[in-house]
Each structure stands twice: as structure tokens, then as C-alpha cells.
NUKEFI-518683 format. One record per residue: residue in three letters; y, z, x of N, C-alpha, C, O in turn. Coordinates in steps of 0.05 Angstrom, whole numbers, plus 5000, padded with zeros to 4 digits. Layout:
REM NUKEFI-518683
ALAYZXYZXYZXYZX ...
//
This chain:
REM NUKEFI-518683
MET593620992853596521072852597920882833597420642832 GLU599720992816601020822796603020632809604520712827 LYS602920392801604820182811607320182793607120122770 ILE609520262804612020292788613220022781614019972759 SER613319842801614619592796613419382815612919442838 THR612819152805611618942821612918672815612718572792 PRO614218542835614718662861616918872860618618852843 MET616819072878619019262879621419132891621318992912 GLN623719192878626219072888628019302898628419492883 GLN629019292921630619502933633519412932634219192940 ALA635219592922638119532923639019532952638119702968 ALA640719342959641419302986642719552999642219623022 ALA644419682983645919912995644420172992644020323011 GLY643520232968642520502962639520522964638520742963 GLY638020302966635120322967633920412941631620512941 LYS635220372918634120452893631920262884632020022889 VAL630020362871627820202860628720082834629420222815 LEU628719822832629619682809627219542795625319472808 PRO627419512769625219392754625019092760627118962761 ALA622618992763622218702766623018562741622818672719 LYS624018322743624818172720622418122701620418002710 PRO622618212676620318182658620017892649621917742646 ALA617517812645616917552635617817532605617717732591 ARG618617292597619517262569617117292551614917192556 LEU617517442529615317482510615217242491616817232472 LEU613317062495613016842477612216932449612916812429 SER610817152448609917262422612317342406612217332381 LEU614417432419616817522404618217292391619117312368 ASP618517072406619716822394618016722371619016642350 ALA615316722375613516632354613616802329613716702307 LEU613717072333613817252311616517222296616617232271 ARG618617192311621217152299621216892282622316892260 GLY619916682292619716432277617916462253618616362232 PHE615716602256613916662233615416812211615216742188 ASP617017002219618517162200620616992185620817002161 MET622016832200624216662188623016432172624416342154 PHE620616342178619416122164619316172134619815992118 TRP618616412126618316472098621016462083621116392060 ILE623216532097625816522084626816242083627916162062 MET626416082104627715822105626415622086627815442076 SER623815652080622615462061619615522056618515412037 GLY618415682073615515732070614715842043612615782032 GLU616416022033615816142007615515931985613815961967 HIS617215721985617115521964614515361965613515271944 VAL613415321989610815181991608615351977607015241962 ILE608615611983606615781971606915791940605015771925 HIS609415821931609815841902608915581888607615581867 ALA609515351901608815091889605715051889604614961870 MET604515131911601515101913600115281893598215211881 ALA601215531890600015711870600215601842598415621826 LYS602515471836602915351810601115111805600115071783 ALA600714961827599114711824596114771822594614631808 THR595214981836592315031838591315251819589115241808 GLY593015461816592215691801590115861816588916041804 TRP589715811842587815961858588716251860591116301866 PRO586916451856587716731858589016811884591016961884 VAL588016711907589216791932592016691935593816831946 LEU592616451925595316341926597116481906599516521911 LEU596016551883597616701864598416981875600617071871 TRP596517101889597117361902599217321924601117481925 MET598917111940600917061961603717011949605717101959 SER603716861927606216801914607517051904610017091906 GLY605917241893607017491884608117661907610017811903 GLN606917631931607917781954610517661965611917791981 LEU611217421956613717291965616017331945617617151942 HIS616017561932618217651915618917931922617118091930 HIS621418011920622218281924621218461901621118371878 THR620618711908620118901887622718971873624918951885 GLU622519041847625019101832626219361842628719381843 TRP624619561849625719811858623819941878623719861901 ASN622220151869620320271888617920091892617219921876 GLY616720121916614319961922614919771945617119781957 ILE613019601952613319431975611719171971609519171960 THR612818951980611418691982611918582010613618692025 PHE610518382017610918252043613818152045615018172067 TYR614918052023617717942024619718162031621718102043 ASP619118412023620918632029620818692059622718822069 MET618818602073618518662102619918462120620418522143 ILE620718232109621818022126624418102140624718062164 PHE626218222125628818302136628418522157629418492179 PRO627118752151626818952171625118862195625518962217 LEU623218682191621718572214623618422233623318442257 PHE625418272222627418122239629118322254629718282278 LEU629918542241631518742254629918882276631018942297 PHE627418942270625619052290625418872315625618962337 ILE625118612310624918422332627418412349627318402373 ALA629718432335632318442350632418692368633418682390 GLY631218912358631119152375629319122399629919212421 VAL627018992395625118942417626518782439626018822463 SER628118592431629518412450631618562467632218472489 MET632618782457634918912470634319002499636018932516 PRO632219142505631719222533631418982551632118992575 TYR630418752541630218512557632918382562633518292584 SER634618382541637118242543639018392562640818272574 PHE638718662565640418812583639318822611640618942629 HIS637018712616635618742642637418622665637718752685 ASN638418382661639918252682642418422690643118442714 LYS643718542670646118702676645318952692646719032710 MET643019072685642019302700641319232728641819372747 GLU640019002731639218902758641618852775641718922799 LYS643618722763646018662778647518912787648718922809 ALA647419122770648819372776647219552794648219752804 GLY644619472799642919632817641919892804641620092818 VAL641419892778640420132764637920062749637519822742 SER636320262743633820212728634020332700632120292684 ASN636120472694636520592668639220512657641220532671 PRO639320422631641920332620644020552620646420502620 MET643120812619645021032620646621032646648921132647 ASP645420922667646720942693648520702699649620692721 LEU648820522681650720302685653520402689654320592676 PRO655020282708657820362712659520332687658920172670 GLY661520502685663320492662664520222657664720132634 ALA665320082679666519822676664619622664665319452648 GLU662019632673660019452662659319512633659019332617 LYS659219772627658719842599661019752581660519662558 LYS663419762591665719672575665419372568666019292545 LYS664519212587664018932582661918892561662118722544 ILE659819052563657619032544658519112516657918972496 TYR660119322514661219412488662919192475662619132451 ILE664619062491666318852481664518622471665118502449 SER662418552486660618342477659218412452658818252434 MET658318662450656918762426658718762401657918682379 ILE661218842405663118842383663618562373663718502349 ARG663918382393664418092386662017982370662517852349 ARG659618042378657217942364657118062336656517922317 THR657718312333657618442307659618322288659018272265 LEU662018282298664118172281663417882272663917812249 ILE662217732290661417452283659317462261659417312242 LEU657317642264655217662244656317762217655417672196 LEU658217952218659518042193660817802179660617772155 PHE662317642195663717412184661717202173662117102151 LEU659717142188657716942179656317032154655516872137 GLY655817292153654517402129656217352104655117292083 VAL658817392106660617332083660717032077661016952054 VAL660516872098660416582094658016512078658216352059 VAL655716622085653216562070653516652041652416532023 ASN655016872037655416972010657416801993657816851969 GLY658616602006660316421991663316461995664916411978 LEU664016552019666816602025668616362020670816382009 PHE667616122028669315882026669315751998670415541994 ARG668115891979668515811951671215911941672215821920 PHE672416111956675016221949675116311920676916241904 ASP673116481913673016591886674816831881675016931859 GLY676216911902677917141900676617391911674217411912 TYR678217581919677317831932675317971914673118051924 GLU675918011889674118171872671418031866669618171857 HIS671217771871668717631866667217561892665217421891 THR668217651914667017601940665317841949666218061949 ARG662817781955661017991965661218011995660717822010 PHE662018252005662418292033659918402048659518342071 ALA658318552034655818642046653818412048653818232031 SER652218412070650518172074648218252092648218452106 VAL646218072092643918112110644818092140644118262156 LEU646317882146647217852174649118082182649018172205 GLY650718172164652418392170650818642177651518792196 ARG648718702161647118932167645618902194645419092209 ILE644718662200643418612226645418682248644718812268 GLY647918582245649918622266650518922269650619022292 LEU650919062247651719352249649419522259649819692277 ALA646919472249644719642257644019582287643519772302 TRP644119332295643719262323645819382341645119482363 PHE648319382332650519492348650119792353650219882376 PHE649619942332649320232336646720312350646620502365 ALA644620152346642220192362642820142392641720282409 GLY644419942397645219882425646820112437646520172461 ILE648620222422650220452432648420682439648720812460 ILE646420732422644520952428642820882453642421052470 PHE641920632455640320552478641820582504640720652525 LEU644420512504646020522528646920802537647720842560 ASN646720992519647821252525645921492523646721712529 PHE643421432516641421642515638821562529638121322529 ASP637421752542634821692552632821672529633621712506 LEU630321612535628421572514628121812496627921782471 ARG628122052507627922292491630322312472630022382448 GLY632722262482635122262466635022052444635922102421 GLN633921822451633721602430631821692408632321642384 LEU629621822415627721922395629022132377628522132353 TRP630622312389631922512373633922372354634222462331 CYS635322172363637222022346635721892323636521902300 PHE633421772329631721652308630821852287631121802263 ALA629822082296628922282277631322392261631122432237 GLY633622432275635922532261636922342239637822432218 ILE636822082245637721882226635921892201637021902178 LEU633321892204631521882181631622142165631622132141 ILE631522362179631522622165634222672152634422772130 GLY636422602167639122632156639522462131640822562112 TYR638622222131638922042108637322152084638322162062 TRP634822242089633222372068634722612056634822642032 ALA635722782074637023022064639522952047640023072026 ALA641022762056643422682041642722572014643922641994 MET640722402013639922271988638722481968638922451944 MET637422681979636022871962637823111954637423221932 PHE639823181970641223431965644223411960645423601951 ILE645423181965648223151958648523051929647422841923 PRO649823201912650023121884651822881879653922851892 VAL651122721860652722491851653922561824652522641806 PRO656522531821657922591796656522451772656122211772 GLY655822611752654522501728651522481730650222431710 TYR650422521753647522491757646222731770643922811764 GLY647622851789646523081804645322981830645722761839 ALA643823161843642623101869639723001866638323071848 GLY639022831885636222741886635422541865633022501861 VAL637322411852636722201832636521931847638621831855 LEU634121831849633721581866633421341848631521191851 THR635321301830635421061813637620881823639320961839 MET637620631813639620441821642420541815644320501831 GLN642820671792645520761785646121041794648421111799 GLY644021211797644521491802644221581831644721811837 SER643421401849643021481877645721511892647721391885 LEU645621681912648021721929648821461942651221401945 GLU646821301950647421051964649120871945651020751954 SER648320851920649820691901652620801896654520651894 TYR652821061895655421191890657321131913659621071908 VAL656321151938658021081961658920791960661220731966 ASP657120611953657920331950660120291929662020141934 GLN659820421907661820401886664520501895666620391887 LEU664520711912667020821921668320661944670720621944 LEU666720571962667720471988667320171993668920052008 LEU665320051981664719771988666719581974666919591949 PRO668119421988670119241976668819001962666418951966 GLY670318871945669418631932667218681912667018891899 ARG665518471909663318481889660818591901660118531924 LEU659418761886656818861894654618661885655118501867 HIS652418671898650118491892649218531863648618341849 ASP649018781855648218861827650419041816651919161831 PRO650519071790652419261779652019541789650019671783 GLY653919641804653819911815652019951839651620181847 HIS651019741851649119781873649119521890649319301880 ASP648819571917648419341935646219411955646419611969 PRO644119241957641919301975642619302005641219402021 GLU644919182011645919182039648419352041650319292055 GLY648519572026650819742024651319912048650019882069 ILE653420082046654420232069652420452078651620452101 LEU651620622060650020852068647220772077646220882096 SER646120572064643320492071643220332097641120262107 THR645620262108645620132135644920342156644020262178 ILE645420592151644820802171641820812177641120802201 PRO640020832158637120832165636220562177634120552190 ALA637720352171637020092183637220102214635919952228 ILE639020282223639220322252636520422263635620352285 GLY635120582246632420672254630420452257628720452275 SER630620242240628820012242629319872269627419782282 ALA631919842276632519712302631619892325630619782345 LEU631820152323631020332344628020322349627020332371 LEU626420292327623520252331623020012348621120022365 GLY624519802345624219572362625119632391623819532409 VAL627219782394628119862421625920022436625419962459 PHE624720212422622520362434620220172443619120202464 THR619619982425617419792431618119622455616419572472 GLY620619522456621419362478621219502505620419392525 GLN622119762505621919912530619019952539618319942562 PHE617219992519614420032525613219772536611719782556 LEU613819542524612719292533613819212561612419082576 LYS616219302568617419242594616219422616616419352640 LEU614919632608613719822627611719672645609919542636 ASN612119702671610419572691608819782705609619902725 SER606319832695604720042706601819972704600919842685 ASP600320052725597420002725596020142702593920052693 LYS597120362693595920512671596220362644594720422625 TRP598020172644598520032618598419722622600519592621 PRO596019612627595819322628596419212600596519362580 MET596918952599597918832575596018872551597018932528 TYR593418852555591618882532591719172520591519202496 LYS592119372538592319642528594919682513595019832493 LYS597019552522599519572507599219462479600219582459 GLY597819232477597419112450595819302432596519332409 ILE593819422443592119612427593819852419593619952397 ALA595419952438597120182432599120122410599620292393 LEU600319882411602119802389600719802362601819902343 PHE598319702362596819682337596219962326596620022303 ALA595320142344594620412336597120562326597020702306 THR599320532340601820662332602820552305603820702289 GLY602420302300603120182275601520312252602720372231 LEU599020362256597320492235598420772230598420862207 VAL599220922251600221192248602821182232603221352214 LEU604621002238607120982223606720902194608121012176 ILE604820732189604120662161603220912146603920952123 ALA601521062159600521312146602821512141602921632120 LEU604621542161606821722157608721632135609721792119 GLY609221372135610921262113609721302086611121362066 SER607121272085605721302059605821592050606121652026 LEU605621782069605822062062608622132052609022272032 TRP610722032066613422082059614121962032615922052017 ASP612721742025613121612000612721801976613821751955 LEU611122001980610522201958613022351950613322441928 ASN614922381970617322531965619822361965621722411949 PHE619822151981622121971984620921681983620121572003 PRO620921571959619421321954620121091973622421061981 ILE618120941981618620691996620220501979619420421958 ASN622620441989624520291972626320121991627820232006 LYS626019861989627519682006630519682000632119672018 ARG631219701974634019701966635519951976637819931983 LEU634120171977635320421988634920442018636120612031 TRP633120272029632320282057631420572063632420692083 SER629720682047629020962049627621022076626520832089 SER627621272084626421352109623421282110622421202130 SER622121312087619321242085618920942089617020852100 PHE620820782078620820492082621020412111619620232121 VAL622820552126623120502155620520542169619720372185 LEU619120762164616620822178614420632169613020522186 PHE614220582143612020412133612320132143610420012153 VAL614720012140615119742149615219722180614319522191 GLY616119932193616019942222613219932232612619802252 GLY611420072217608520052224607419772221606019682239 TRP608019642199607119362196608419182217607118992226 SER610919232224612119072245610619092271610218892285 LEU609819332278608219372302605519232300604519122320 LEU604219242276601719102273602018802277600518672292 PHE604118682265604618402268605118332298603918142308 LEU606818492311607418432339605018462356604518302374 SER603418672351601018712368599018482366597918392386 VAL598718372342596918142339597917902353596517762367 PHE600517842349601717612363601617652393601117462408 TYR602217892402602317952431599517922443599317802465 LEU597418022430594718002441593717712442592417632461 ILE594417562421593417282419595017102438593816942452 ILE597617142439599316952454599717032483599116882501 ASP600817272488601517352515599117462531599017432555 VAL597117582517594817692531592617482533591717412555 ALA591717372510589517182511590416902519588716742528 GLY593016842516594016582525593816352505594116122513 TYR593216412480593016202460595916152449596816292432 LYS597115932459600015892453600715642438602715642424 LYS599015442439599815182428600315192398602115062388 TRP598815352383599115372354601815492346602715462323 THR603215622365605715752359608115572360610315652353 TYR607715312368610015142373612015122350614415152354 PRO611015072325612915062303614515332299616915322293 PHE613115552302614415812299616415852322618515972318 MET615715762346617515792369620115632364622315722371 LEU619815382353622215222347624115372328626515362331 ILE622915512309624515672290625715922304628015982300 GLY624016052319624716312331627016292351628616482352 VAL627216082366629416062386632015972374634115972387 ASN632015892348634515822334634515942306635215812287 SER633716192305633216322279635816362263635816312238 ILE637916442275640416482260641516212250642516192228 LEU641316002267642215742259640715642235641915542216 ILE638115652235636515552213636915722188636815622166 TYR637415982192638016152169640616062155640716032131 LEU642716022171645215932160644915662146646015612124 ALA643515482159643115212148641515222122642315102102 ALA639415382122637715392098639015532075638315482051 GLU640915712081642315862060644415702046645815802027 GLY644815442054646615272039648415092055649614912044 ILE648615142081650414972097649314692099650914502100 VAL646614662099645414392100643614362075642114552068 ASP643814142062642214092038639613952047639413702046 PHE637714112055635114002065633613862043632113672047 LYS633813962018632413851996633313561991631613381985 TYR635913511993637013241990635913052012635012832006 THR636013152037635112982059632112932057631212702062 SER630613132050627713092047627112892025625312722028 ASN628512912003628012721981628812431990627512241981 PHE630912412006631712142016629512022034629011782032 VAL628212192050626212092069623412062055622011862059 PHE622712272040619912282030619712232000617512231989 GLY622012201986621912191957620111971946618712021926 GLY620211741958618611521948615611581949614111521931 LEU614711701972611911771975611111991956608911991945 ILE612912181952612312411935611812321906610012421893 HIS613312121897613112031869610511871865609711811842 LEU609211791887606611661884604311851878602211781869 ALA604812111884602812321880602712401851604612341836 SER600612551843600512641815602712841810603612981829 VAL603612861786605913031779605313321786607113471794 ASN602813401784602013681789602513761818603014001824 TRP602513561837602813621865605613541876606113591900 GLN607313431860609813331871611613561880613013531901 GLU611613781866613214011875612314121902613914191919 THR609614131906608614221931609314041954610214121975 LEU609013781949609713581970612713581976613513551999 ALA614313631956617213641960617913891978619613871995 ALA616514111973617014351989616114312018617414392037 ILE613814172021612914112048614813922062615313942086 GLY616013732047617913552058620413702069621413622090 VAL621213912055623514072065622714202091624414212110 VAL620314312093619414442118619514242141620414302163 LEU618414002136618313802157621113712165621713672189 THR622913692146625713622153627013832170628413772189 GLN626614082163627714302179626514312207628014352226 LEU623914272209622714272235623614042252623814062277 ALA624113812240625113582255627913642266628413582290 LEU629613772251632213852261631914052284633214012305 LEU630214252281629914452301628714322327629314412349 TYR626914132323625713992347627913842362628013862387 LEU629613702348631813552362633713752376634513692399 LEU634313972364636014172377634614282401635914322422 TYR632114342399630614462422630414262445630914342468 LYS629814012439629613812460632213762474632313692498 ASN634413802460637113762472638314022481640714042488 LYS636614232481637514502491640014602477641814712489 ILE640014562451642214662434641314912419639614892402 PHE642515142425641715392413644215542404646215552418 LEU644015652380646215822371645816102380644016242370 LYS647416182400647216452411649616602404651916522408 ILE649216842392651517002384651517262400653217432396 
//
């Protein structure tokens, strides 16, 4: 007989079966840290080592740590959507306590008053991320409205997470899947069939795409590129799909059933990832995989890789129990937004690293000094994160 919940919790008044509190996914913190590591400083270590050694494998890795110019995909293009996917996975876990307190097992069944509180909290989080995104873009340089870029990575995370949350709170799983399909197909249809003045319909170039045209019309301030912004308005819609893939994954991992022990869940995630990669590759023939457009094929392809990454981390860490190696990634993962803000310019880690390690670095051969300097930055950042972790200081938005 299938075990629905262990232990089963009965609501005092109504006798409803409530989900047991899920264990924290250490693999999710570690994967979040792994993802953020490359942005905060890891990429510079690889670039420097490739330059110092000329080894083919490092040169290949260095090439993977650059964005593609337009169509195509590299590992670096996956970092942002992987983070958004992870935020989606966390959502069913983060709402668990509110559901438990309200005595319901489905977020759709939450009382209106409780949902109102959640909506206010979600709006607050989104507005903070929008603001912090503009700060990262240089808001306090006060360059003037026309020179300030308002679209941002953090802003897209906030908006995509918010709308994925609205869908999660108001639709059952079938409804969520329909929303996901509607978003991807609707975005494809709009990009392919709505004509752009001077270009026509279905022109998927930086200047001629519908996404770029909408940015030129509606996006305030400065765009990232002339006539185009990779975090623009229209391409934020399919980013909701990236977050929803995470929401689906989180609901599956929370499932407490004898039919789905943890190791089977890990295998299922891996298999589903392969299917999504295949589907994304097929759609690429008609709607190219493109990070700047956040194309529907990009959502599926990178969503598949996100599932592969999570399945490997989940099987190694949460299922097999090999956890010690994840400690540096965990330090990053539990304070990911803070280290992102710091690494983007709020803290000059390069200056601090040179102050601490500069003398030793200059003793090394010139060929390796750049590599050691990059490693020094990593160590400086990890030292800060360690101190924050030990003092239980976390930036929660």
C-alpha cells in the first residue's frame, strides 16, 4: 500500500492529512553554490590557468565560460537559468510551513487571508530584487536616467520567480503544466508571427526580433546593447518557464511515497533531463537556442541540463551521503545573493586579496601570478562567507 505521508499529521479540527515537513535538500544549497561560484570568481581561475598552461582541456573550459554572441549555447549561458531553476525548486519547500500552519496539503487551498500575506511578501521580494539589480547596474553612479540600465539579472529573477509563484499558488499541477506549455508555445508564436516594422515576422536577429522591438518601445533608460537587452521585457515571459521547471521538480522531490524512494527520484530527474535536452535540440531547428532571446528551445535545453546537474548532486549528496566536499559550495549557496552583490562591485575582493597574498604571489613565476591572484580572490571570498556562516548572518530577501 502506498505511504502518503510519514509521519502522517492530522489537523486537529478537520482530520486532514498534511504533508510531513520535508528535509532540507543539501544538494540544492550545494548546486546553488556551484552555480554562483563561476560568476563570483571561478571563471577567472580557469581563464588564468588556461592562459598559463595552454592545456586543451583548460582552453575548452575557458571557452565555455564566455557567453555565445547570439545563437548557440555554452556552460556560461546556463548559469543564470540554472539559478532561476533552483529558485523554483525551493518554492514548494519555502511554502510548506504556511501550508502546514493553515492545515492544507495543496497551496491552492490556502485561505484567502494567508494568500494575501504571501502575495505581499512576494511583491516585496520582487521589488527589492528589481532595486538591487539596478544598483548592480550602477544606479549610484548617478549617470542620469538615459544612461541607467533598468533591466537586470536580479530583476528577471524577481519577476520570473514572482509569476511562477502566482501560478503555483493558484493552479494544480495539471494547470501549472498547461501554463508552462502556453508560455513556451505562446512566446514562440509571438516571435515567429508578429511582424516587426521594417523587418517583418519571424526575424530572429538582435535588431529585427520582436523581443528587441518591444525593448526599444517600452524599456526605460539604457539598453545593454544598441536596440536590444538580454534581460528585456518580452524575454522575461519564457523565463517564467525556467522557474516553473524548478517548481515541478520541487514538488516531485517533496513527494513522500514508497513508489518513489530517493534514488528513483534522482534517476527520474536524470532521465527527464535527457528528454528535455532532446526536445530543446529538436525545437532548435525552428526556434534557435538563444540565451539573449531566452527562446523556448533554450528553456527546454537548459532546463534539461539543470535537471542533470541537480540529479547528480542529489544522488551523490542526499542519497549516497557524500557531503563533506560540498562545504565551500554550501557557504556560497546559503548566501548567494549577498556574494553576487559583493562580487559585482560592492566589495573590492581583488584589492583585499592583493593586500593579503600579494607578497607571496610576486614570489611565483610571472606566468602563474595571474592564476594565483585569481585563487587569492576565491579564498578571500570564501573567508568572508565562512565568517558570515559561523555568525549566522544570511541575506534573505
